N, C-alpha and C positions, 0 to 999 in steps of 0.2 A: 684093300687100297687104302692109301693114306689120305688124310683129311686136308693135311697141310704139307706142301712141297718146299723145298729149297728155293724154287722159282718164286712161290707164293712169298717168302720170307725175303728173298733178294729184291723183288719188286716194291716191297712195302717202304713208305717215306722214311720211318723210323730206321731202319737198316740202311737206308742209303744216307742218312745223316750221320750215324753213330757208327757203323761198321766202316764206311768209308774214310771216316776220321782217323780210325787205327790202321787202316789199309786193308783194303778191298781185297788186293792180290794174296796178301798173306792170309786173310780169312779163308779164301776159296783153296788155297795150298791146304791149310791145315784141314779144313773139310774132306779134302782127298785123303790126308794122311789118315785122320780119324776112321773114315769109311774102310781104309785097307787095314788098319789096325783091328777094327772091330771083326771084320771077316778072319782074320788070323785068329783073335781070341773069342770068337763065339758071342761078342755082343750086337746088339742091335744097331745094325748099320744106318737105319734111320735116324736115332736118336744121336749116335756117335756124330754122324756127317752135321747135323742140326746144331749140336753143342760146339762141334769144332768151328763152324761157320761163325756162331755167333759169341765165341769165346772171348773176342776183346770189345763186345759192344759197350761195355760201360768205362771204356779209357776216358781219360781227361788228358788233355795235351799239356805236359809239363816241359815248358819251354823257357829258357833262360838267355835273353839276348839273342833270340832268334835261332837257338839251338836247343835239341833234344837234352835235357837235365837229366841224367840217369839218377843222380844223388837226390834230387827232390823226388823224383818218381819212386825210388826205394823207401824215402822217409814218410811220404805221404799218402802214396798211391793206395786206393781201395777199389779199384777197377774191376776184380771179381765179385766184389759185393755188390756195386752198383750194376754190373753187367747180369748178374744173376736175375736180380729185381727186373731191370729192363727187357731181359730177353723173356722171362717168364710172363710179363704183362704182354708182350708183343705177341708170343705165340697163343695165350688165351684169346687175345682180341682176332687172331687169324683163325681161330674154332680149333686148335689143339686140345687134344684130350688133356684135362686139368692135371692129371696125375703124371703124364709124359712131359707135361710142361713143367712140372716141380723136379722130375729127374734130370731132365736137361738143365734146369737152372741150377740144380747142386753139382753138376758136371762143370759149369761155369765156374760156379763158385769155388771150386777146388782144383781147377786147372793149373795154379800157379801158387807159390807159396809167400807172394808180396803181401798179402792181406790176412795169413794165417798166424795165429798164435802158435807159439812155439808148443811141442808136444807130440804125442804119437796120435797118429789118426789111423783109421782103417778105411781105405778107400774102396768104393766099389769098383767093378771092371769097368763101367763106362766112365767115371772119374779118371780112372788110371789111362784108360785110352786117350780122352782128351788131354791129358797132361803130356803123354808121350808124342801126341800128336802136334802140339804145339812146340813141344821142345825139337821135335825134327825139323821144322821149318825156321828156326831162329838162326839169325846171322850177327855176328860181331857188331858192336855199336848199334843195336836195334834196327839195322837196317833195312830187316824184313818189314817192318812196318811202312817203309817208304817205295816198296816196288809197285809199278804200276802197270796196267795193261787197259786197252780200250773196253769200253763197256759191251760193246759188241762180244768180245771174246769171254768176259765176265760171264755174261749171259748164257753164251754156248755151253761154257765149262760147268755152270749151275745145271743147265738142263742135261747134259750128259751125265752129270753125277746124279741126278734124279732118275734117270734111265737106269743107271747101275743098281741103284736102291731098290726099284721097283723089281728089278730082275733076281735081285738077290734075296729081297722079302718074298717072291712069289715061287723061288726055288727051294727055300727054307721054311715057309710057312709061317713066318714072324711077321707081326704087323704092329704098328704103335698105338 
């Protein structure tokens, strides 16, 4: 049995503030992609979905004259660093196992190259899954951050993904 569900995370005010800022529809979509990829590659689907859902919790709004400024974002953004810290703190606060929270935070840290130094890295399977899940949902001009859905549908989709995760874990014997 999972201690912390996606529903617990979704309902928390920190999530509502920071994930909503970067696009709740995108976060939910990436969580679903991460779940599917985790099943495909034998990664824990609970950790993958949580990391996928929280991957952009560290975003800052890089706007210039009312429009997203991709140049500023690429030059100054450290959202994976801030997001890893913010997600870790949130997960621990919600009662997540501290080792699991750290693993999820590392997947968030490495989900994009915007804050990584140059060089070769050896990514874990979870980190690869979250990166691929985010890439699967991207749209030109960063439009994926601006998709919307009503909150009732958001909560429904989160609850459905929780059910899928519970079923996958009970069928496979994995837990977080």
